[in-house]
C-alpha positions as CSV (number, residue, x, y, z in Angstrom):
1,M,26.1,135.6,85.7
2,T,27.0,132.0,84.8
3,D,30.4,130.2,84.8
4,S,29.5,128.0,81.9
5,T,28.6,128.4,78.2
6,P,24.9,127.9,77.7
7,N,24.0,124.8,75.6
8,T,21.6,125.9,73.0
9,N,21.5,122.5,71.3
10,L,19.5,120.7,74.0
11,D,19.3,117.0,73.9
12,R,15.8,116.3,75.1
13,P,16.2,112.6,76.1
14,A,19.3,113.3,78.2
15,H,17.6,116.3,79.7
16,L,14.6,114.2,80.6
17,V,16.9,111.7,82.3
18,A,18.6,114.5,84.3
19,T,15.4,116.3,85.3
20,K,12.8,113.6,85.8
21,S,12.4,110.5,87.8
22,L,11.7,107.2,86.3
23,R,8.1,107.3,87.5
24,D,7.5,110.7,86.0
25,I,9.0,109.7,82.6
26,V,6.8,106.6,82.4
27,S,3.7,108.6,83.5
28,D,4.4,111.3,80.9
29,L,5.0,108.7,78.3
30,R,1.5,107.1,78.9
31,K,-0.1,110.6,78.7
32,A,1.7,111.4,75.5
33,E,0.8,108.1,73.9
34,A,-2.9,108.8,74.7
35,W,-2.7,112.2,73.1
36,L,-0.9,110.7,70.1
37,L,-3.7,108.2,69.6
38,M,-6.3,111.0,69.8
39,A,-4.4,113.1,67.3
40,A,-4.1,110.2,64.9
41,F,-7.8,109.5,65.2
42,A,-8.6,113.1,64.5
43,A,-6.3,113.2,61.5
44,F,-7.8,110.0,60.2
45,L,-11.4,111.4,60.3
46,A,-10.3,114.8,58.8
47,S,-8.7,113.0,55.8
48,A,-11.2,110.2,55.5
49,F,-14.2,112.6,54.9
50,F,-12.5,114.1,51.9
51,V,-11.0,110.9,50.5
52,V,-14.3,108.9,50.8
53,K,-16.3,111.7,49.4
54,Y,-14.0,111.8,46.4
55,F,-14.0,108.0,45.9
56,V,-17.9,107.7,46.0
57,G,-18.4,110.6,43.6
58,G,-19.5,113.3,46.0
59,D,-22.6,111.5,47.4
60,M,-22.3,111.3,51.2
61,N,-25.6,109.6,51.7
62,P,-24.6,105.9,52.6
63,A,-28.2,104.8,52.4
64,A,-28.3,105.5,48.7
65,W,-24.9,104.0,47.8
66,T,-24.5,101.3,45.3
67,G,-22.3,98.3,45.8
68,E,-19.5,100.0,43.8
69,Q,-19.7,103.1,45.9
70,W,-19.4,101.0,49.1
71,A,-16.3,99.3,47.7
72,N,-14.8,102.7,46.9
73,A,-15.7,104.0,50.3
74,L,-13.9,101.1,52.0
75,L,-10.9,101.6,49.7
76,G,-10.7,105.2,50.7
77,L,-11.0,104.4,54.4
78,G,-8.2,101.8,54.1
79,I,-5.8,104.1,52.2
80,T,-6.4,106.9,54.8
81,A,-5.9,104.5,57.7
82,V,-2.6,103.2,56.4
83,I,-1.2,106.7,55.7
84,T,-2.4,108.1,59.1
85,A,-0.9,105.1,60.9
86,A,2.4,105.6,59.0
87,Q,2.3,109.3,60.0
88,A,1.8,108.6,63.7
89,L,4.5,105.9,63.8
90,L,7.0,108.1,62.0
91,Y,6.4,110.9,64.4
92,A,6.8,108.6,67.4
93,S,9.9,106.8,66.0
94,G,12.3,109.7,66.4
95,Y,14.0,108.7,63.2
96,K,16.5,111.2,61.8
97,G,18.3,111.7,58.5
98,P,17.3,112.4,54.9
99,A,15.1,109.3,54.5
100,A,13.1,110.3,57.6
101,V,12.8,113.9,56.4
102,A,11.5,112.8,53.0
103,A,9.0,110.4,54.6
104,T,7.8,113.2,56.9
105,V,7.4,115.6,54.0
106,I,5.3,113.0,52.1
107,V,2.9,112.1,54.9
108,V,2.6,115.8,56.1
109,F,1.8,116.8,52.5
110,F,-1.0,114.2,52.3
111,G,-2.3,115.3,55.7
112,L,-2.3,118.9,54.8
113,F,-3.8,118.4,51.4
114,S,-6.7,116.1,52.4
115,E,-7.4,118.0,55.7
116,V,-7.3,121.4,54.1
117,A,-9.5,120.2,51.2
118,Q,-12.0,118.8,53.7
119,S,-12.0,122.0,55.7
120,M,-12.6,124.1,52.6
121,E,-15.4,121.7,51.4
122,R,-17.0,122.0,54.8
123,E,-16.8,125.8,54.8
124,D,-18.1,125.9,51.2
125,A,-21.1,123.8,52.2
126,T,-21.7,126.1,55.1
127,V,-21.8,129.2,52.9
128,R,-24.1,127.5,50.4
129,H,-26.5,126.4,53.2
130,R,-26.5,129.9,54.7
131,S,-27.2,131.4,51.3
132,E,-30.0,129.1,50.3
133,T,-31.8,129.6,53.7
134,S,-31.5,133.4,53.6
135,P,-34.8,135.3,53.2
136,V,-33.5,137.2,50.2
137,F,-32.8,134.0,48.3
138,Q,-36.2,132.6,49.2
139,A,-37.9,135.8,48.0
140,A,-36.0,135.5,44.7
141,L,-37.3,132.0,44.2
142,G,-40.8,133.2,44.9
143,S,-40.5,135.9,42.3
144,I,-39.3,133.3,39.7
145,Q,-42.3,131.1,40.4
146,N,-44.7,134.0,40.0
147,L,-43.2,135.2,36.7
148,S,-43.2,131.7,35.3
149,A,-46.9,131.4,36.2
150,Q,-47.6,134.7,34.4
151,A,-45.7,133.6,31.3
152,A,-47.7,130.3,31.2
153,A,-51.2,131.8,31.9
154,P,-53.0,133.9,29.3
155,S,-52.9,137.6,30.0
156,G,-55.4,140.4,29.0
157,A,-53.3,141.3,25.9
158,T,-53.3,137.7,24.9
159,S,-57.1,137.6,25.1
160,Q,-57.5,140.8,23.1
161,L,-55.2,139.3,20.5
162,G,-57.4,136.2,20.2
163,T,-60.6,138.3,19.9
164,A,-59.0,140.5,17.2
165,R,-58.0,137.5,15.2
166,G,-61.5,136.1,15.5
167,K,-63.0,139.3,14.1
168,V,-60.8,139.3,11.1
169,A,-61.7,135.7,10.3
170,Q,-65.4,136.5,10.8
171,H,-65.5,139.4,8.4
172,E,-63.4,137.6,5.8
173,A,-66.0,134.8,5.9
174,E,-68.8,137.4,5.5
175,L,-67.1,138.9,2.5
176,A,-66.9,135.5,0.8
177,A,-70.6,135.0,1.3
178,C,-71.7,138.3,-0.2
179,R,-72.2,136.9,-3.7
180,A,-74.2,133.9,-2.5
181,K,-76.2,136.0,-0.2
182,Y,-77.4,138.7,-2.7
183,R,-78.4,138.4,-6.3
184,T,-78.1,142.0,-7.7
185,D,-74.8,143.6,-8.4
186,T,-75.7,146.7,-6.4
187,R,-76.4,144.7,-3.2
188,I,-73.3,142.6,-3.7
189,Q,-71.1,145.6,-4.1
190,Q,-72.6,147.2,-1.0
191,C,-72.0,144.0,1.0
192,E,-68.4,143.8,-0.2
193,R,-67.6,147.4,0.7
194,Y,-69.1,147.0,4.1
195,E,-67.1,143.8,4.9
196,H,-63.9,145.3,3.5
197,S,-64.2,148.2,5.9
198,K,-64.9,145.7,8.8
199,I,-61.9,143.6,7.9
200,A,-59.6,146.7,7.8
201,E,-60.9,147.7,11.3
202,A,-60.4,144.2,12.7
203,R,-56.9,144.0,11.3
204,G,-56.1,147.3,12.9
205,N,-57.3,145.9,16.2
206,L,-55.3,142.7,15.7
207,A,-52.1,144.7,15.1
208,A,-52.7,146.7,18.3
209,A,-53.3,143.5,20.2
210,E,-50.2,141.9,18.8
211,V,-48.1,144.9,19.9
212,A,-49.6,144.7,23.4
213,A,-49.1,141.0,23.7
214,T,-45.5,141.2,22.5
215,G,-44.7,144.0,25.0
216,S,-46.3,142.1,27.9
217,A,-44.3,138.9,27.1
218,A,-41.1,140.9,26.8
219,V,-41.6,142.5,30.2
220,V,-42.4,139.1,31.8
221,G,-39.4,137.5,30.1
222,S,-37.0,140.3,31.1
223,A,-38.3,140.2,34.7
224,L,-37.9,136.4,34.8
225,S,-34.3,136.5,33.5
226,A,-33.4,139.2,36.0
227,A,-34.9,137.1,38.8
228,I,-33.0,134.0,37.7
229,T,-29.7,135.9,37.6
230,Q,-30.3,137.3,41.0
231,A,-31.1,133.8,42.4
232,K,-27.9,132.4,40.9
233,T,-25.9,135.2,42.7
234,L,-27.7,134.7,46.0
235,E,-27.4,130.9,45.8
236,Y,-23.7,131.2,46.9
237,D,-23.4,134.6,48.6
238,E,-19.8,135.5,49.4
239,D,-21.0,137.6,52.3
240,K,-22.1,134.3,54.1
241,H,-18.4,133.3,54.8
242,Y,-17.2,133.3,58.4
243,A,-16.2,136.6,59.7
244,M,-12.6,135.7,59.9
245,I,-12.5,134.6,56.3
246,R,-14.1,137.8,55.3
247,L,-11.4,139.6,57.3
248,I,-8.6,137.7,55.5
249,K,-10.3,138.4,52.2
250,D,-10.4,142.1,52.8
251,L,-7.0,142.2,54.5
252,F,-5.1,140.5,51.7
253,N,-7.4,141.6,48.9
254,V,-7.9,138.0,47.7
255,G,-10.9,136.0,46.5
256,G,-13.1,133.9,48.8
257,V,-11.5,130.6,47.8
258,W,-8.0,131.9,48.6
259,A,-9.2,133.4,51.9
260,S,-10.8,130.0,52.8
261,F,-7.5,128.2,51.9
262,M,-5.5,130.5,54.1
263,F,-8.0,130.0,56.9
264,S,-7.9,126.3,56.6
265,M,-4.0,126.3,56.4
266,I,-3.9,128.1,59.7
267,I,-6.1,125.5,61.4
268,I,-4.7,122.4,59.8
269,G,-1.1,123.6,59.9
270,T,-1.3,124.2,63.6
271,F,-2.8,120.8,64.1
272,E,-0.1,119.0,62.1
273,Y,2.6,120.8,64.1
274,A,0.9,119.7,67.3
275,F,0.6,116.1,65.9
276,H,4.3,116.1,65.2
277,F,5.2,117.6,68.6
278,V,3.2,114.9,70.4
279,G,4.9,112.2,68.4
280,S,8.3,113.7,69.1
281,H,7.4,113.9,72.8
282,V,6.6,110.2,72.8
283,A,9.9,109.4,71.0
284,D,12.0,111.5,73.5
285,H,10.4,109.7,76.5
286,R,11.0,106.3,75.0
287,R,14.6,107.3,74.3
288,A,15.0,108.5,77.8
289,L,13.8,105.2,79.2
290,L,16.2,103.4,76.9
291,L,19.1,105.5,78.2
292,L,18.1,104.3,81.7
293,G,18.1,100.7,80.5
294,R,14.3,100.5,80.8
295,D,11.5,99.4,78.5
296,T,8.4,101.4,77.8
297,H,6.8,100.1,81.0
298,G,9.7,101.2,83.1
299,D,11.1,97.7,83.7
300,L,14.7,96.8,83.5
301,I,15.8,95.3,80.2
302,V,17.3,92.0,81.2
303,A,19.1,89.4,79.1
304,P,17.1,86.2,78.8
305,E,20.1,84.0,79.4
306,A,21.2,86.0,82.4
307,D,17.7,85.9,83.9
308,T,17.6,82.1,83.4
309,A,21.0,81.6,84.9
310,L,20.0,83.7,88.0
311,S,16.8,81.9,88.5
312,N,18.5,78.5,88.2
313,S,21.4,79.3,90.5
314,G,19.4,81.3,93.0
315,A,22.2,83.8,93.1
316,S,21.6,87.5,93.4
317,G,23.3,90.2,91.3
318,I,22.8,93.0,88.9
319,P,21.1,91.7,85.8
320,R,22.7,92.4,82.5
321,D,21.2,95.4,80.7
322,F,21.2,95.1,77.0
323,G,20.1,98.8,76.8
324,N,23.6,99.8,77.9
325,T,25.1,99.3,74.4
326,E,22.8,101.6,72.6
327,R,22.7,104.0,75.6
328,E,26.4,104.3,75.7
329,Q,26.7,104.8,72.0
330,Y,24.1,107.6,72.2
331,L,25.9,109.3,75.1
332,N,29.2,109.0,73.4
333,K,27.8,110.7,70.4
334,L,26.5,113.6,72.5
335,T,29.7,113.9,74.6
336,P,32.8,112.9,72.7
337,E,34.9,113.0,75.8
338,R,33.1,109.8,76.9
339,T,34.9,107.9,74.2
340,T,38.1,108.3,76.2
341,P,38.8,106.3,79.4
342,T,38.3,109.4,81.4
343,N,35.1,108.5,83.2
344,T,34.7,104.9,82.3
345,V,33.5,103.5,85.5
346,P,32.3,99.9,85.1
347,V,28.9,99.8,86.7
348,H,27.6,96.5,85.5
349,P,29.3,93.1,86.3
350,E,30.8,90.9,83.7
351,P,28.5,88.3,82.1
352,L,27.5,85.3,84.3
353,T,29.4,83.0,82.0
354,A,32.8,84.7,82.7
355,P,35.8,82.4,83.6
356,E,36.4,81.7,87.3
357,D,39.7,83.5,87.3
358,S,38.2,86.8,86.0
359,R,37.8,89.8,88.3
360,P,34.9,89.2,90.8
361,D,31.6,91.0,90.4
362,P,31.1,94.1,92.5
363,P,28.4,94.0,95.2
364,D,24.9,94.9,94.4
365,S,24.5,98.6,93.6
366,K,22.1,100.5,95.8
367,V,21.6,103.0,92.9
368,H,20.4,100.9,90.0
369,D,20.2,103.6,87.4
370,L,23.8,104.8,87.9
371,T,25.6,105.6,84.7
372,R,29.3,106.5,84.1
373,E,28.3,110.0,83.1
374,R,26.5,110.6,86.4
375,F,29.4,109.1,88.3
376,F,31.8,111.5,86.6
377,K,29.5,114.4,87.4
378,L,29.5,113.4,91.0
379,I,33.3,113.5,91.1
380,Y,33.4,116.7,89.2
381,S,31.0,118.5,91.4
382,E,33.0,117.7,94.6
383,L,36.3,118.6,93.0
384,R,35.0,121.9,91.6
385,T,33.8,122.9,95.1
386,R,37.2,122.0,96.6
387,I,39.1,123.9,94.0
388,L,36.9,127.0,94.3
389,N,37.4,126.9,98.1
390,G,41.1,126.6,97.8
391,E,41.3,123.1,99.3
392,V,42.8,121.5,96.2
393,K,45.3,123.2,93.9
394,P,44.4,123.2,90.2
395,T,47.2,120.8,89.1
396,V,47.1,117.2,88.0
397,R,48.6,115.5,91.0
398,P,46.5,117.1,93.8
399,V,43.4,116.7,91.7
400,T,44.2,113.0,91.0
401,D,44.7,112.5,94.8
402,A,41.3,114.2,95.4
403,V,39.7,112.0,92.8
404,T,41.0,108.9,94.5
405,E,39.7,110.2,97.9
406,V,36.2,110.9,96.4
407,I,36.0,107.5,94.7
408,R,36.9,105.8,98.0
409,Q,34.2,107.7,99.8
410,H,31.4,106.9,97.4
411,T,32.2,103.4,96.0
412,K,30.7,101.7,99.1
413,V,27.5,103.5,98.7
414,L,27.4,103.0,95.0
415,G,28.2,99.3,95.2
416,L,31.5,99.6,93.3
417,Q,35.0,98.4,93.9
418,P,37.8,101.0,94.0
419,S,40.2,98.6,92.4
420,L,38.1,98.7,89.2
421,I,39.4,102.3,88.6
422,G,43.2,102.3,88.3
423,K,45.6,105.2,88.7
424,P,45.8,105.9,84.9
425,E,42.0,106.2,84.8
426,R,42.0,108.5,87.9
427,Q,44.7,110.7,86.4
428,K,42.7,111.1,83.1
429,I,39.6,111.9,85.1
430,A,41.6,114.6,86.8
431,E,42.8,116.0,83.5
432,K,39.3,116.1,82.1
433,I,38.1,117.9,85.2
434,L,40.7,120.6,84.8
435,E,39.9,120.9,81.1
436,K,36.2,121.2,81.9
437,L,36.8,123.8,84.6
438,E,38.9,125.8,82.1
439,R,36.1,125.7,79.5
440,E,33.7,126.9,82.2
441,T,36.1,129.8,83.0
442,V,36.5,128.6,86.5
443,L,40.2,128.1,85.7
444,E,42.4,130.0,83.2
445,L,45.6,129.1,81.5
446,N,48.8,130.3,83.3
447,P,50.6,132.7,81.0
448,E,53.8,131.8,82.8
449,S,53.3,128.0,82.6
450,G,56.4,125.9,82.1
451,V,58.7,123.6,84.0
452,G,57.8,123.6,87.6
453,K,54.8,125.9,87.1
454,S,51.2,124.9,87.0
455,K,49.3,124.9,83.7
456,Y,46.1,126.4,85.2
457,L,45.3,129.2,87.7
458,L,42.1,130.0,89.4
459,A,40.2,132.6,87.5
460,S,40.6,136.1,88.8
461,R,36.9,136.5,89.6
462,W,37.1,133.4,91.8
463,A,40.4,134.4,93.5
464,T,38.7,136.1,96.4
465,P,37.7,133.9,99.3
466,L,34.3,132.2,98.8
467,T,31.9,130.6,101.1
468,P,31.6,126.9,100.5
469,E,29.1,126.1,97.8
470,I,26.2,124.0,98.8
471,F,25.3,121.7,96.0
472,G,21.7,120.6,95.9
473,Q,20.3,117.2,95.2
474,E,20.8,117.7,91.5
475,H,24.5,116.6,92.1
476,A,23.4,113.5,94.0
477,V,23.0,110.2,92.2
478,R,19.5,109.8,91.2
């Protein structure tokens, strides 16, 4: 059960100021800046591998690069470094608005594109290496080499073909020599008949040899083609993807390239979100320090002229804080009620060059990081307790008197002058306290309100007697 409406739109810098000490904020800022530098370096390397590989033409062997390739590699490194630096600075700036959103989209797109591309290239090279070193692929290469050797070397069918051709040529030559070899017609005719029969026999053997040789070459050629096709398939085996990529491929019924893309998007997308979160963490802590009037080292932001005047005069006082202007504008934007004089408690003195007849500076504050919002919360917490305990009636005059009493009690500790807060301001503080209690349902509007009757009544759930609330150190001035 709570008596206030939860704030779902959390302002992180103000939350850090309210929940962390100055030392913790500075320490966390140093850690976040180190992580931001590491994330930027990782993003630079992830993008640089892809960009440089593209600029040099795919050859990632620097020892073999030409002068032109080295120039392109340096150009790719420079482009990647500038874009990565812009990405890190944009994340850490905390800029808002359409221009910042457009810039974020551009740098995030470049980071996602280059890093996902590099991740896919790396996974593609891994699959190719696994495929080429597999025993099946090596066996296919050996088969291709053996079949190529068989096609180049003469086989038995080829030898028979050569012998048959030689026999045909031999008997044709013998046939032509029959007339020169014999003188009678009878002997010549016998010789010719004999050689014709031998030529016919040799040509039959030649035809058979040609058929055998042709069949052997076809078998070798077919086997060689099949081996080459198998080797091409095994050269990039889809089964050599990582197990998670194979799971994505089967789960979504997509190809290996799309599965690799989805796998890379999961990794790189998570990294980009973490990169942006670390940058926002840095921006929030820097903003929190600015709200406290501190620089990134935790030191007070002091006006140069005020510091010079103090050192020359030897006087002591609260230095002027130029972070107040931006801090107050930021807090006024978060809490519109701050723009009214409700809780405008002057904490810092007037400039050192103020006229002599101006109001004197208050004494040194013992709480150097006091803000008007915290001072209002201090008054509000005490008044809330008194109203709940029935010590103060929820009307303007009693609450104004109680505000005056609380201010008098704490101004000495806080280093303030009660005269700086006039009665109109105290009355407006009282009105704001009543309005805030009504929003928190501690008070409710009196249905019978009118002349002589109070505007607010204690809520029915708080009407029963309560034990005094003990407020912890979260209500104390930090």
